[in-house]
C-alpha positions, 0 to 999 in steps of 0.5 A, spaced: 153 444 161 154 451 158 160 450 154 157 444 151 151 448 148 155 454 146 160 450 142 154 445 139 157 444 133 164 443 135 166 436 137 171 432 140 178 434 140 176 440 137 172 442 142 177 441 147 182 445 144 178 451 143 176 451 150 183 451 152 184 457 147 178 461 150 182 460 157 188 462 155 186 468 151 181 470 155 176 471 149 169 467 148 170 464 141 163 465 137 158 459 136 158 456 130 161 451 125 168 449 125 170 454 119 167 460 123 170 459 129 177 458 126 177 464 122 175 468 128 181 465 132 186 466 127 184 473 126 185 474 133 192 470 133 194 474 128 193 481 131 197 478 137 204 479 133 208 477 140 206 470 139 212 465 139 209 458 140 203 456 136 200 449 137 194 447 132 195 439 133 189 434 132 184 439 129 181 438 122 185 444 119 186 442 112 190 448 111 194 453 115 191 460 114 196 465 111 193 470 116 198 467 120 204 470 116 203 476 120 206 472 126 213 474 124 216 473 131 213 465 131 219 461 133 215 454 134 209 451 130 206 444 132 201 442 127 200 434 128 194 430 125 191 436 122 189 433 115 194 438 112 196 436 104 201 442 103 206 446 106 204 453 104 209 458 101 208 463 106 210 458 112 217 458 108 218 465 109 217 466 117 224 469 119 224 467 126 221 460 125 226 455 129 221 449 130 216 446 125 212 440 126 208 437 121 208 430 122 202 425 121 198 429 116 198 428 108 203 432 105 206 429 099 211 435 097 216 439 101 217 446 097 223 448 095 222 455 099 223 450 105 231 453 104 228 460 106 227 458 113 235 460 115 233 460 123 230 453 123 233 448 128 228 442 128 224 440 122 219 434 123 215 431 117 214 424 119 208 420 118 206 423 111 207 421 104 213 425 102 217 422 096 222 427 095 227 431 099 228 438 095 236 439 094 234 446 097 234 443 104 241 444 104 240 451 105 238 450 112 244 451 115 242 451 123 238 445 122 240 440 128 234 435 127 231 432 121 225 427 122 222 424 116 220 417 118 214 413 115 214 417 108 215 414 101 223 416 100 227 412 095 233 416 095 236 422 099 239 428 095 247 429 095 246 436 098 244 433 104 251 433 106 251 440 107 247 440 113 253 441 117 249 442 124 245 436 123 246 432 129 239 427 129 237 424 122 231 419 122 229 416 116 225 410 119 220 406 114 221 409 108 223 405 101 231 407 101 236 402 098 242 406 099 245 412 102 249 418 098 256 418 099 255 425 102 252 422 108 259 422 111 259 430 110 254 430 116 260 431 121 256 433 127 251 427 126 250 423 133 244 419 132 241 416 125 235 412 125 235 407 118 230 402 121 225 398 116 228 400 109 232 396 104 239 398 105 244 393 103 251 397 104 253 403 106 258 408 102 265 409 104 264 416 107 260 413 113 267 412 116 267 420 117 262 420 122 266 420 128 261 423 133 256 418 131 253 415 138 247 411 136 245 407 129 239 404 128 239 399 122 234 394 124 230 390 118 234 392 112 238 388 107 245 388 110 249 381 110 255 384 113 258 390 118 263 393 114 270 394 116 269 401 115 265 401 121 271 400 125 272 408 125 266 409 128 269 409 135 264 414 139 258 408 138 254 407 144 248 403 141 248 399 135 242 396 132 242 391 126 236 386 128 233 382 123 238 383 117 242 377 114 249 378 118 253 371 118 258 374 123 260 379 128 267 382 125 273 380 129 275 388 130 269 389 134 273 391 140 275 397 137 268 400 139 270 402 146 264 406 148 259 401 146 254 399 151 248 396 147 248 392 141 242 388 138 243 383 133 237 378 134 234 375 128 240 374 123 244 368 121 250 369 126 254 362 127 260 365 131 261 371 136 269 373 136 272 372 143 274 380 142 267 382 144 269 380 151 274 386 151 268 391 150 268 393 158 262 398 157 258 393 154 251 392 158 246 389 153 247 384 148 241 381 144 243 375 140 236 372 140 234 368 134 241 366 131 244 359 130 251 358 133 256 353 132 260 356 138 258 360 144 263 362 150 261 360 157 263 366 160 259 371 156 253 371 161 258 373 166 262 378 162 255 381 159 250 383 164 244 383 160 245 377 155 239 376 151 239 369 147 232 367 147 230 362 141 238 362 140 241 355 138 248 352 138 249 347 133 255 343 134 
């Protein structure tokens, strides 16, 4: 096959990507090793300053060539699984960049210059080796979605509360033991994922997240759902699976918009009758608990009640 012979030194996903590039750009890329091909391709791209979206995923780049700094109209950059270990400084000075996706690499440090990306709306750095978030991230005044799952974070900067446009925050599978008080200043936050950390309590300021609809806290160290949660009346989905909860608060009926709740694998003993006042509740998972009492009308009132492995101890 001509294409296979022509790209004899380019293998697998790299070959597929380059063939796609050839088709899109109407340019036959040169025969040779991957480094030579990349140089030619990036040089060609840099001469097309009208490029607004660039995908460089699943290719062993190791670094993003600084020749791309010429793409001053670039709004979206995808570079997943590219074996990157740094975020180049020039990338933090691209004025039009709105979406930066660098997940599944080997990045350890977020440069302070990240704050220069004033137009950035989505920053995805999941599945890396990041240990700290610079306080300068607070300068991203237009940031709406911050994805930092599967990293090595043990704390968050106080300045995170200055991200007033943020609606989605993903911090799953890190090493967090607590959240800063400033988390309550994220006034537009609607979705927060905190699964698989070591968090045992929330700051009092959490009550200010009045637009929070989706909260994922499973596989942490919570022993109680704090009373300040009664202020979170926009909640639609709440996940406290695999914690150390012993009770469901009696004021649960305040969550009038709650539709789905996951409470399996805790230490629950009782469920308050007030849960039946949640008219929008469609799904409740209480599997893997040992109860002293269960109401017979639960199944009738809750369409999807999951109680697998659930025991009633009298």
